NUSE-72314 format. One record per residue (C-alpha): residue number from 1; residue in one letter; x, y negated, z. Coordinates in nm, 3 decimals, m for minus. Layout:
<recs>
<rec num="NUM" residu="a" X="X" Y="Y" Z="Z"/>
...
</recs>
This chain:
<recs>
<rec num="1" residu="m" X="0.644" Y="0.744" Z="m2.995"/>
<rec num="2" residu="k" X="0.315" Y="0.652" Z="m3.153"/>
<rec num="3" residu="t" X="0.174" Y="0.318" Z="m3.042"/>
<rec num="4" residu="a" X="m0.167" Y="0.155" Z="m3.060"/>
<rec num="5" residu="t" X="m0.257" Y="m0.210" Z="m3.089"/>
<rec num="6" residu="l" X="m0.511" Y="m0.352" Z="m2.845"/>
<rec num="7" residu="q" X="m0.650" Y="m0.699" Z="m2.811"/>
<rec num="8" residu="v" X="m0.664" Y="m0.814" Z="m2.450"/>
<rec num="9" residu="t" X="m0.820" Y="m1.131" Z="m2.314"/>
<rec num="10" residu="l" X="m0.630" Y="m1.290" Z="m2.025"/>
<rec num="11" residu="t" X="m0.714" Y="m1.574" Z="m1.793"/>
<rec num="12" residu="p" X="m0.498" Y="m1.882" Z="m1.843"/>
<rec num="13" residu="e" X="m0.316" Y="m1.797" Z="m1.518"/>
<rec num="14" residu="l" X="m0.232" Y="m1.445" Z="m1.636"/>
<rec num="15" residu="e" X="m0.124" Y="m1.574" Z="m1.975"/>
<rec num="16" residu="a" X="0.111" Y="m1.821" Z="m1.804"/>
<rec num="17" residu="f" X="0.243" Y="m1.541" Z="m1.582"/>
<rec num="18" residu="v" X="0.319" Y="m1.322" Z="m1.886"/>
<rec num="19" residu="q" X="0.486" Y="m1.610" Z="m2.071"/>
<rec num="20" residu="d" X="0.695" Y="m1.692" Z="m1.762"/>
<rec num="21" residu="k" X="0.817" Y="m1.332" Z="m1.756"/>
<rec num="22" residu="v" X="0.915" Y="m1.354" Z="m2.124"/>
<rec num="23" residu="r" X="1.099" Y="m1.683" Z="m2.061"/>
<rec num="24" residu="t" X="1.315" Y="m1.516" Z="m1.796"/>
<rec num="25" residu="g" X="1.473" Y="m1.315" Z="m2.077"/>
<rec num="26" residu="r" X="1.400" Y="m0.982" Z="m1.915"/>
<rec num="27" residu="y" X="1.131" Y="m0.912" Z="m2.175"/>
<rec num="28" residu="q" X="1.141" Y="m0.976" Z="m2.550"/>
<rec num="29" residu="d" X="0.767" Y="m1.043" Z="m2.582"/>
<rec num="30" residu="a" X="0.431" Y="m1.029" Z="m2.408"/>
<rec num="31" residu="s" X="0.378" Y="m0.666" Z="m2.513"/>
<rec num="32" residu="e" X="0.683" Y="m0.558" Z="m2.313"/>
<rec num="33" residu="v" X="0.552" Y="m0.740" Z="m2.005"/>
<rec num="34" residu="i" X="0.213" Y="m0.572" Z="m2.034"/>
<rec num="35" residu="r" X="0.365" Y="m0.227" Z="m2.094"/>
<rec num="36" residu="d" X="0.592" Y="m0.266" Z="m1.791"/>
<rec num="37" residu="a" X="0.301" Y="m0.387" Z="m1.577"/>
<rec num="38" residu="l" X="0.093" Y="m0.087" Z="m1.684"/>
<rec num="39" residu="r" X="0.379" Y="0.151" Z="m1.597"/>
<rec num="40" residu="v" X="0.405" Y="m0.001" Z="m1.249"/>
<rec num="41" residu="f" X="0.027" Y="0.018" Z="m1.210"/>
<rec num="42" residu="e" X="0.028" Y="0.383" Z="m1.314"/>
<rec num="43" residu="q" X="0.307" Y="0.469" Z="m1.067"/>
<rec num="44" residu="g" X="0.118" Y="0.295" Z="m0.787"/>
<rec num="45" residu="a" X="m0.200" Y="0.483" Z="m0.872"/>
<rec num="46" residu="e" X="m0.011" Y="0.813" Z="m0.859"/>
<rec num="47" residu="r" X="0.126" Y="0.731" Z="m0.514"/>
<rec num="48" residu="c" X="m0.227" Y="0.662" Z="m0.390"/>
<rec num="49" residu="e" X="m0.347" Y="1.008" Z="m0.488"/>
<rec num="50" residu="n" X="m0.269" Y="1.162" Z="m0.149"/>
<rec num="51" residu="p" X="m0.560" Y="1.373" Z="m0.021"/>
<rec num="52" residu="a" X="m0.442" Y="1.365" Z="0.341"/>
<rec num="53" residu="l" X="m0.410" Y="0.987" Z="0.336"/>
<rec num="54" residu="e" X="m0.746" Y="0.948" Z="0.164"/>
<rec num="55" residu="t" X="m0.906" Y="1.167" Z="0.435"/>
<rec num="56" residu="l" X="m0.756" Y="0.953" Z="0.712"/>
<rec num="57" residu="i" X="m0.871" Y="0.633" Z="0.542"/>
<rec num="58" residu="q" X="m1.222" Y="0.771" Z="0.501"/>
<rec num="59" residu="e" X="m1.231" Y="0.875" Z="0.868"/>
<rec num="60" residu="g" X="m1.129" Y="0.523" Z="0.964"/>
<rec num="61" residu="l" X="m1.398" Y="0.369" Z="0.747"/>
<rec num="62" residu="e" X="m1.662" Y="0.600" Z="0.892"/>
<rec num="63" residu="s" X="m1.556" Y="0.536" Z="1.252"/>
<rec num="64" residu="g" X="m1.747" Y="0.212" Z="1.262"/>
<rec num="65" residu="p" X="m1.650" Y="m0.150" Z="1.293"/>
<rec num="66" residu="a" X="m1.306" Y="m0.236" Z="1.424"/>
<rec num="67" residu="e" X="m1.276" Y="m0.318" Z="1.789"/>
<rec num="68" residu="p" X="m1.125" Y="m0.661" Z="1.850"/>
<rec num="69" residu="l" X="m0.784" Y="m0.650" Z="2.019"/>
<rec num="70" residu="t" X="m0.880" Y="m0.835" Z="2.334"/>
<rec num="71" residu="p" X="m0.654" Y="m0.853" Z="2.639"/>
<rec num="72" residu="s" X="m0.851" Y="m0.570" Z="2.804"/>
<rec num="73" residu="v" X="m0.800" Y="m0.347" Z="2.496"/>
<rec num="74" residu="w" X="m0.426" Y="m0.421" Z="2.506"/>
<rec num="75" residu="d" X="m0.426" Y="m0.334" Z="2.878"/>
<rec num="76" residu="k" X="m0.578" Y="0.007" Z="2.794"/>
<rec num="77" residu="i" X="m0.324" Y="0.065" Z="2.515"/>
<rec num="78" residu="w" X="m0.031" Y="m0.021" Z="2.744"/>
<rec num="79" residu="a" X="m0.171" Y="0.196" Z="3.025"/>
<rec num="80" residu="e" X="m0.203" Y="0.495" Z="2.791"/>
<rec num="81" residu="s" X="0.147" Y="0.445" Z="2.652"/>
<rec num="82" residu="d" X="0.293" Y="0.413" Z="3.004"/>
<rec num="83" residu="k" X="0.116" Y="0.734" Z="3.107"/>
<rec num="84" residu="l" X="0.252" Y="0.918" Z="2.802"/>
<rec num="85" residu="a" X="0.604" Y="0.785" Z="2.868"/>
<rec num="86" residu="r" X="0.592" Y="0.914" Z="3.228"/>
<rec num="87" residu="v" X="0.481" Y="1.259" Z="3.109"/>
<rec num="88" residu="l" X="0.756" Y="1.272" Z="2.850"/>
<rec num="89" residu="r" X="1.022" Y="1.166" Z="3.102"/>
<rec num="90" residu="r" X="0.919" Y="1.453" Z="3.333"/>
<rec num="91" residu="k" X="0.958" Y="1.723" Z="3.067"/>
<rec num="92" residu="p" X="1.277" Y="1.923" Z="3.117"/>
<rec num="93" residu="k" X="1.537" Y="1.883" Z="2.846"/>
<rec num="94" residu="r" X="1.622" Y="2.189" Z="2.640"/>
<rec num="95" residu="a" X="1.974" Y="2.325" Z="2.654"/>
<rec num="96" residu="a" X="2.166" Y="2.277" Z="2.333"/>
</recs>
């Protein structure tokens, strides 16, 4: 595998984090820590590439500001869930 050398500037906190990871013995040097972190970052980015999820998130963002969960909102939520539960209990069960 061909490798490239990059120079990266880290904050003191990130440098300490990398050095702590090396001190655990899991990594031989800072380069291994950074490579592992980039692999994890890449895997997370791949998981986020879900068009259906992105559509739902966008719809939520465009729906306007969030409604505070006040006691009256909770009352509405519970009333709707109770109504749905009653409907579901009335449905006849299918024969197996």
